[in-house]
C-alpha positions as CSV (number, residue, x, y, z in Angstrom):
1,M,-31.5,-52.3,-11.8
2,R,-32.2,-55.7,-12.3
3,K,-35.9,-57.0,-12.8
4,G,-36.3,-58.8,-9.7
5,E,-35.5,-55.6,-7.9
6,I,-38.1,-53.3,-9.1
7,A,-41.3,-54.8,-6.9
8,S,-39.1,-55.1,-3.6
9,R,-37.8,-51.7,-3.8
10,L,-41.3,-50.0,-4.8
11,T,-42.8,-51.9,-1.6
12,R,-40.0,-49.8,0.4
13,R,-40.4,-47.0,-1.0
14,S,-48.3,-19.4,-12.8
15,A,-50.8,-22.1,-14.5
16,L,-49.4,-22.7,-17.8
17,V,-51.5,-20.5,-19.8
18,G,-51.3,-21.5,-23.6
19,L,-49.7,-24.8,-22.7
20,A,-53.3,-26.8,-22.6
21,A,-51.7,-29.7,-24.4
22,A,-48.3,-29.3,-22.7
23,V,-46.8,-30.4,-26.1
24,A,-45.5,-28.2,-29.0
25,A,-44.7,-29.3,-32.2
26,C,-41.1,-28.5,-33.1
27,S,-41.3,-30.3,-36.6
28,P,-42.5,-32.9,-38.7
29,G,-40.3,-35.1,-37.2
30,S,-39.6,-33.9,-33.5
31,M,-41.9,-32.7,-30.4
32,Q,-41.3,-30.9,-27.4
33,W,-42.7,-32.5,-23.9
34,G,-41.6,-29.8,-21.0
35,S,-37.6,-30.3,-20.8
36,R,-37.8,-33.7,-22.8
37,S,-37.4,-33.8,-26.7
38,F,-38.4,-36.5,-28.9
39,S,-37.7,-37.8,-32.4
40,L,-40.7,-39.1,-34.6
41,P,-41.4,-41.4,-35.4
42,W,-39.5,-44.4,-33.2
43,G,-40.6,-47.2,-35.2
44,Q,-41.7,-47.5,-39.0
45,D,-45.0,-47.0,-38.4
46,A,-47.3,-44.9,-36.0
47,T,-48.2,-47.8,-33.7
48,G,-44.8,-48.2,-32.7
49,G,-44.1,-52.0,-33.6
50,S,-45.9,-55.5,-33.8
51,T,-49.0,-54.4,-31.7
52,P,-51.2,-52.1,-33.0
53,L,-53.4,-50.0,-31.0
54,S,-56.7,-48.3,-32.1
55,P,-59.2,-45.5,-30.8
56,V,-61.3,-47.0,-27.8
57,A,-62.6,-43.6,-26.2
58,S,-65.9,-44.7,-27.0
59,G,-66.0,-48.5,-27.3
60,P,-64.7,-51.1,-25.1
61,A,-61.6,-50.5,-23.7
62,Q,-58.7,-52.9,-24.4
63,T,-57.5,-54.9,-21.4
64,F,-53.8,-56.5,-20.5
65,G,-52.9,-57.9,-17.0
66,R,-54.6,-60.7,-14.9
67,G,-55.1,-59.2,-11.6
68,P,-58.3,-58.4,-9.5
69,V,-57.9,-54.7,-9.3
70,R,-59.0,-52.6,-12.4
71,V,-56.7,-49.7,-13.2
72,A,-57.5,-47.3,-16.1
73,L,-54.8,-46.2,-18.4
74,L,-55.9,-43.0,-20.3
75,L,-53.6,-41.9,-23.1
76,P,-53.9,-40.3,-26.8
77,L,-54.2,-42.8,-29.2
78,S,-55.6,-40.7,-31.9
79,G,-56.0,-37.1,-33.0
80,N,-52.4,-35.4,-33.3
81,P,-50.1,-37.6,-34.6
82,A,-47.0,-36.6,-32.7
83,L,-49.3,-36.6,-29.9
84,S,-50.8,-40.1,-30.3
85,Q,-47.6,-41.7,-31.4
86,L,-46.2,-40.7,-28.1
87,G,-49.4,-42.1,-26.4
88,T,-49.0,-45.5,-28.1
89,A,-45.5,-45.8,-27.1
90,L,-46.6,-45.1,-23.7
91,A,-49.1,-47.5,-23.9
92,N,-46.6,-50.4,-25.1
93,A,-44.5,-49.6,-22.2
94,S,-47.5,-50.3,-19.8
95,R,-47.9,-53.6,-21.8
96,L,-44.1,-54.2,-21.3
97,A,-44.2,-53.5,-17.8
98,I,-47.8,-56.1,-17.4
99,D,-45.4,-58.9,-19.1
100,F,-42.6,-58.3,-16.6
101,I,-44.9,-58.9,-13.9
102,E,-46.6,-61.9,-15.5
103,A,-43.1,-63.5,-16.2
104,N,-41.8,-62.8,-12.7
105,P,-42.7,-65.7,-10.2
106,N,-41.9,-63.4,-7.2
107,I,-44.4,-60.4,-8.2
108,A,-48.2,-61.1,-7.4
109,E,-50.4,-60.0,-10.3
110,N,-52.5,-57.6,-8.4
111,I,-53.8,-55.6,-11.4
112,T,-55.5,-55.5,-15.0
113,I,-54.8,-52.5,-17.1
114,S,-57.8,-51.0,-18.8
115,L,-56.6,-49.1,-21.6
116,R,-58.9,-46.0,-23.3
117,D,-58.0,-43.4,-25.9
118,T,-58.3,-39.8,-24.9
119,G,-57.7,-38.3,-28.5
120,D,-56.4,-35.0,-28.2
121,S,-58.9,-32.8,-26.4
122,A,-60.3,-32.3,-22.9
123,A,-63.5,-33.7,-24.2
124,G,-61.8,-36.7,-24.7
125,A,-60.2,-37.2,-21.5
126,T,-63.5,-36.6,-19.9
127,S,-65.2,-39.5,-21.6
128,A,-62.4,-41.7,-21.1
129,A,-62.6,-41.0,-17.6
130,N,-66.3,-41.3,-17.3
131,A,-66.0,-44.8,-19.0
132,A,-63.3,-45.8,-16.5
133,V,-65.3,-44.7,-13.5
134,A,-68.4,-46.7,-14.8
135,E,-66.3,-49.8,-15.0
136,G,-65.0,-49.8,-11.0
137,V,-61.6,-48.7,-11.8
138,K,-59.7,-48.0,-8.4
139,L,-56.8,-46.0,-10.0
140,I,-56.5,-44.0,-13.2
141,L,-53.3,-43.4,-15.1
142,G,-52.5,-40.6,-17.3
143,P,-53.7,-38.8,-19.3
144,L,-50.5,-37.1,-20.8
145,T,-51.6,-33.3,-21.1
146,A,-52.1,-30.7,-18.7
147,E,-55.6,-29.9,-20.0
148,Q,-56.5,-33.5,-20.3
149,V,-55.3,-34.2,-16.8
150,T,-57.4,-31.3,-15.5
151,A,-60.5,-33.0,-17.5
152,A,-60.2,-36.3,-16.3
153,G,-59.0,-35.3,-12.9
154,A,-62.5,-33.7,-12.3
155,V,-64.2,-37.1,-13.0
156,A,-61.9,-38.9,-10.8
157,R,-62.1,-36.4,-7.9
158,A,-65.6,-36.4,-7.9
159,R,-65.8,-40.4,-7.6
160,G,-62.9,-40.4,-5.0
161,I,-60.6,-42.3,-7.4
162,P,-57.0,-41.0,-7.2
163,L,-55.6,-40.2,-10.7
164,I,-51.6,-40.2,-11.5
165,G,-51.0,-38.0,-14.7
166,F,-48.1,-37.6,-17.0
167,A,-48.1,-33.9,-17.5
168,N,-45.4,-31.6,-17.0
169,N,-47.5,-29.2,-15.3
170,G,-47.5,-29.3,-11.6
171,N,-50.4,-26.9,-11.3
172,V,-53.0,-29.3,-12.2
173,A,-52.1,-31.5,-9.4
174,G,-53.8,-31.5,-6.0
175,N,-56.9,-33.0,-4.3
176,G,-56.2,-36.7,-4.9
177,V,-54.5,-35.9,-8.6
178,Y,-50.7,-36.8,-8.8
179,V,-48.4,-35.8,-11.4
180,L,-45.4,-38.5,-12.3
181,N,-43.2,-36.6,-14.5
182,V,-39.8,-34.3,-13.7
183,L,-41.2,-30.8,-13.3
184,P,-39.5,-27.4,-13.6
185,E,-39.1,-26.9,-9.9
186,T,-37.6,-30.5,-9.6
187,E,-34.9,-29.6,-12.3
188,M,-34.3,-25.8,-10.7
189,K,-33.8,-27.0,-7.4
190,R,-31.3,-29.9,-8.1
191,A,-29.0,-27.2,-10.1
192,L,-29.5,-24.6,-7.7
193,S,-28.6,-26.9,-5.0
194,W,-25.6,-28.4,-6.8
195,L,-24.3,-24.6,-7.3
196,M,-24.8,-23.9,-3.7
197,S,-22.8,-26.8,-2.9
198,Q,-19.9,-25.9,-5.1
199,G,-19.9,-22.5,-3.4
200,R,-21.4,-20.2,-6.3
201,R,-22.7,-17.2,-4.8
202,G,-24.7,-15.2,-7.5
203,P,-26.7,-17.2,-10.1
204,A,-28.6,-15.7,-12.9
205,G,-31.0,-17.3,-15.3
206,V,-32.0,-16.6,-19.2
207,F,-35.4,-18.2,-20.4
208,P,-37.6,-18.0,-23.4
209,A,-40.3,-16.0,-23.8
210,T,-42.6,-19.2,-23.8
211,P,-45.3,-20.5,-21.4
212,Y,-43.0,-23.3,-20.5
213,G,-39.9,-20.8,-20.2
214,E,-42.2,-18.7,-17.7
215,A,-42.4,-21.6,-15.8
216,L,-39.1,-22.4,-15.7
217,A,-38.1,-18.6,-15.0
218,S,-41.0,-18.9,-12.2
219,A,-39.4,-22.3,-10.5
220,F,-35.7,-20.6,-10.9
221,R,-36.9,-17.9,-8.7
222,T,-38.7,-19.6,-6.2
223,Q,-36.0,-22.6,-6.1
224,A,-32.9,-19.9,-6.1
225,M,-34.5,-18.3,-3.2
226,S,-35.2,-21.6,-1.1
227,V,-31.6,-23.0,-1.3
228,G,-30.3,-19.6,-0.1
229,F,-29.5,-17.7,-3.1
230,N,-30.8,-14.0,-4.2
231,P,-30.6,-14.5,-7.7
232,S,-28.5,-11.6,-9.5
233,A,-30.8,-11.5,-12.7
234,V,-33.3,-13.2,-14.8
235,Y,-33.5,-12.3,-18.3
236,T,-36.2,-13.2,-21.0
237,F,-35.8,-13.5,-24.9
238,S,-38.0,-14.1,-27.7
239,D,-35.5,-14.8,-30.4
240,A,-31.9,-16.3,-30.3
241,D,-30.7,-12.9,-31.9
242,E,-31.2,-11.2,-28.6
243,A,-28.6,-13.4,-27.1
244,A,-25.7,-10.8,-27.8
245,S,-27.4,-8.4,-26.2
246,I,-28.4,-10.1,-23.2
247,V,-24.8,-11.1,-22.7
248,A,-23.8,-7.5,-23.1
249,Q,-26.1,-6.9,-20.1
250,A,-24.5,-9.6,-18.0
251,R,-20.9,-8.7,-18.8
252,P,-20.4,-6.3,-16.5
253,K,-22.1,-8.4,-13.3
254,I,-19.8,-11.1,-14.6
255,E,-16.5,-9.1,-14.2
256,S,-17.7,-7.9,-10.8
257,G,-18.4,-11.5,-9.4
258,M,-22.1,-10.2,-8.9
259,M,-23.0,-13.2,-11.4
260,D,-20.8,-16.3,-10.9
261,A,-23.4,-19.0,-12.7
262,L,-26.0,-18.6,-15.5
263,V,-28.8,-21.4,-15.8
264,M,-30.0,-21.4,-19.3
265,P,-32.2,-24.2,-19.8
266,D,-33.5,-23.7,-23.5
267,R,-31.7,-26.4,-25.8
268,A,-32.6,-24.6,-29.1
269,T,-30.3,-21.4,-27.9
270,A,-27.8,-22.7,-25.7
271,A,-25.2,-22.8,-28.0
272,A,-25.9,-19.2,-29.3
273,F,-25.7,-17.9,-25.5
274,A,-22.6,-19.9,-24.9
275,A,-20.8,-18.5,-28.1
276,H,-21.4,-15.0,-27.3
277,L,-20.2,-15.5,-23.6
278,A,-16.8,-17.0,-25.0
279,Q,-16.5,-14.0,-27.6
280,A,-17.0,-11.7,-24.9
281,G,-14.0,-13.3,-22.9
282,V,-16.1,-15.1,-20.3
283,T,-14.5,-18.1,-19.1
284,R,-15.5,-21.4,-17.1
285,E,-14.1,-20.2,-14.1
286,A,-15.7,-16.9,-14.1
287,L,-19.2,-18.4,-14.9
288,Q,-20.6,-21.7,-14.6
289,I,-23.2,-22.6,-17.0
290,V,-26.1,-24.8,-16.1
291,G,-28.4,-26.4,-18.7
292,S,-31.7,-28.6,-18.1
293,A,-32.8,-32.3,-18.7
294,D,-33.6,-31.4,-22.5
295,W,-29.9,-31.2,-23.0
296,A,-29.4,-34.9,-22.7
297,G,-28.5,-37.0,-25.7
298,D,-28.3,-33.8,-27.9
299,A,-25.0,-34.5,-29.7
300,A,-24.7,-31.1,-31.3
301,L,-24.7,-29.5,-27.8
302,M,-22.4,-31.9,-26.2
303,N,-19.8,-31.1,-29.3
304,T,-20.3,-27.3,-28.9
305,P,-17.0,-26.2,-27.7
306,A,-18.3,-23.2,-25.9
307,L,-20.2,-25.5,-23.6
308,I,-17.2,-27.5,-22.3
309,G,-17.4,-27.3,-18.5
310,A,-21.3,-26.6,-18.6
311,V,-23.4,-28.8,-16.5
312,F,-27.1,-30.1,-16.4
313,P,-29.6,-32.0,-14.2
314,A,-30.6,-35.2,-16.1
315,V,-33.2,-38.5,-15.6
316,D,-30.6,-41.3,-14.9
317,E,-30.8,-43.2,-18.3
318,A,-30.3,-46.7,-16.4
319,G,-33.6,-47.4,-16.3
320,L,-34.3,-46.7,-19.8
321,N,-31.5,-48.6,-21.1
322,A,-32.7,-51.6,-19.0
323,I,-36.0,-51.9,-20.9
324,R,-34.6,-51.0,-24.2
325,A,-33.7,-54.3,-25.8
326,D,-37.3,-55.8,-24.4
327,Y,-39.2,-53.0,-26.0
328,Q,-37.4,-53.1,-29.3
329,T,-38.0,-57.1,-29.3
330,R,-41.7,-56.6,-28.5
331,F,-42.5,-53.6,-30.6
332,G,-40.1,-53.6,-33.2
333,A,-39.0,-49.9,-32.4
334,A,-36.6,-48.1,-29.8
335,P,-38.8,-46.5,-26.8
336,P,-38.9,-43.1,-26.3
337,Q,-37.6,-41.4,-23.2
338,M,-40.8,-41.1,-21.6
339,A,-41.3,-44.7,-21.8
340,T,-40.0,-45.4,-18.4
341,I,-42.9,-42.9,-17.1
342,A,-45.6,-45.3,-17.9
343,Y,-43.8,-48.6,-17.5
344,T,-42.9,-46.9,-13.6
345,A,-46.6,-46.2,-13.2
346,T,-47.7,-49.7,-14.0
347,I,-45.2,-51.3,-11.8
348,L,-46.3,-48.6,-9.1
349,A,-49.9,-49.6,-9.7
350,N,-49.2,-53.3,-8.9
351,V,-47.3,-53.0,-5.6
352,N,-49.1,-55.1,-3.1
353,T,-49.3,-52.5,-0.3
354,L,-50.9,-50.2,-2.7
355,S,-53.5,-52.1,-4.8
356,M,-54.3,-54.5,-2.0
357,A,-54.7,-52.3,0.6
358,T,-58.2,-50.9,2.1
359,P,-58.6,-48.6,0.4
360,P,-56.5,-49.2,-2.2
361,Y,-54.1,-46.1,-3.2
362,S,-54.9,-44.0,-0.4
363,P,-53.2,-40.6,-0.2
364,Q,-51.0,-41.9,3.0
365,L,-49.8,-44.6,1.0
366,L,-49.4,-42.7,-2.2
367,T,-47.2,-39.9,-0.4
368,N,-45.0,-42.0,1.5
369,P,-41.8,-39.7,2.3
370,S,-39.5,-42.7,1.3
371,G,-40.8,-42.5,-2.1
372,F,-40.5,-45.1,-4.6
373,A,-37.7,-46.5,-6.9
374,G,-39.1,-46.8,-10.6
375,R,-37.7,-46.8,-13.9
376,D,-36.1,-43.4,-13.8
377,G,-34.6,-44.0,-10.5
378,L,-36.3,-42.7,-6.9
379,F,-39.3,-40.5,-6.9
380,R,-41.9,-39.4,-4.6
381,F,-45.4,-38.0,-4.4
382,N,-45.8,-35.0,-2.0
383,A,-49.2,-33.9,-0.4
384,N,-49.8,-31.4,-3.1
385,G,-49.8,-34.3,-5.9
386,R,-46.5,-33.1,-7.1
387,S,-43.7,-35.3,-7.7
388,D,-40.0,-35.0,-6.8
389,Y,-37.6,-37.1,-9.0
390,A,-33.8,-38.1,-8.2
391,L,-31.8,-36.5,-10.9
392,T,-28.1,-36.9,-11.6
393,M,-25.6,-33.8,-12.6
394,R,-23.7,-34.2,-15.5
395,Q,-21.1,-32.3,-17.2
396,I,-19.9,-31.9,-20.8
397,G,-16.0,-32.6,-21.5
398,A,-14.1,-32.1,-24.5
399,G,-15.0,-34.0,-27.7
400,G,-18.6,-34.2,-26.6
401,A,-17.7,-36.7,-23.5
402,V,-20.6,-36.6,-20.7
403,T,-19.6,-37.8,-17.2
404,T,-21.7,-37.8,-14.2
405,I,-20.3,-35.6,-11.7
406,E,-23.1,-36.2,-9.0
407,A,-25.3,-39.3,-8.7
408,A,-28.9,-39.1,-8.6
409,K,-30.5,-38.0,-5.5
410,L,-33.8,-36.2,-4.3
411,Q,-33.8,-32.6,-3.0
412,T,-35.2,-32.2,0.4
């Protein structure tokens, strides 16, 4: 997408128990955010580049932008190191979006961003939201985690101020709280709709026994039925060592034709399951393996011979690639994948038809069924506050090659 197209296209356009933070540390150098994984650090220091940010939850907000409409951006800039590093990167992405707005003569400067630190707790999010409300903001962007979106959302809802959070848990949305992220139901619906279009009849799913795995399993069941499938089986596991026994259980269903697709979104165990399927003599013709957006960019998975022919839904990377060089130049580090969410939210907040409306950011405007075009592609907010993303379908080929087999689109 060319820079000048963004604003014009925008104007046309069971609770996760135990997942309070929606972030789990994977290792000292990585973190997991729903279906997206990140390597840390992105830059040489925790600030992500040349514009260091400091905790501001209890002090004056940092501001950028020159527009008349005040918009709060609530992010973790202190506390948990991995979380604060991601929060800082998203703050940087918002700054980059404001830079773009200010540099483009065809885009009105409608907003000023008021950045506040939430820390890594619900109390920090409540404090930051109260401070934002007190300064008269018309919209709140963020926070990051489900727990914090719930806390800040309660403050915003009480004052009738819409909030667009970045959590990966759709259960925190509703009544003026929106969630801008790729949600489990979005991934599952995209993948299962594609399977239906390919004539597959009996998809099954295998999911880790974790809170996010349970959310994916629930979404799999719901979305499978919504597109017309009767799922042949749903398996759960606690350890990769269980892959062999699950494959043994599934094999009779595969051989009988009852199971002809297997959705296995967990990146950490995908290779193990694929290897056991291959050892059992299961062919790609008999069983279509389906992954998740978390697979994108994993070189080891892409080079796993047993996964040749596997497909997975994914965010269109064109948007991230479009801002990569500018982000690198501005902040001295490569942007994380989620940078596009904060960038998109900032551009969205600046749109004339939203920011300058009376009242601004009304539910009727935010839930325009035509959606909006952001850095990750087309998306929309539903009346329940959850977002739908246009996802591509990709396929793994020989030698680690990955091809897009179906362009990004929103599922109806």
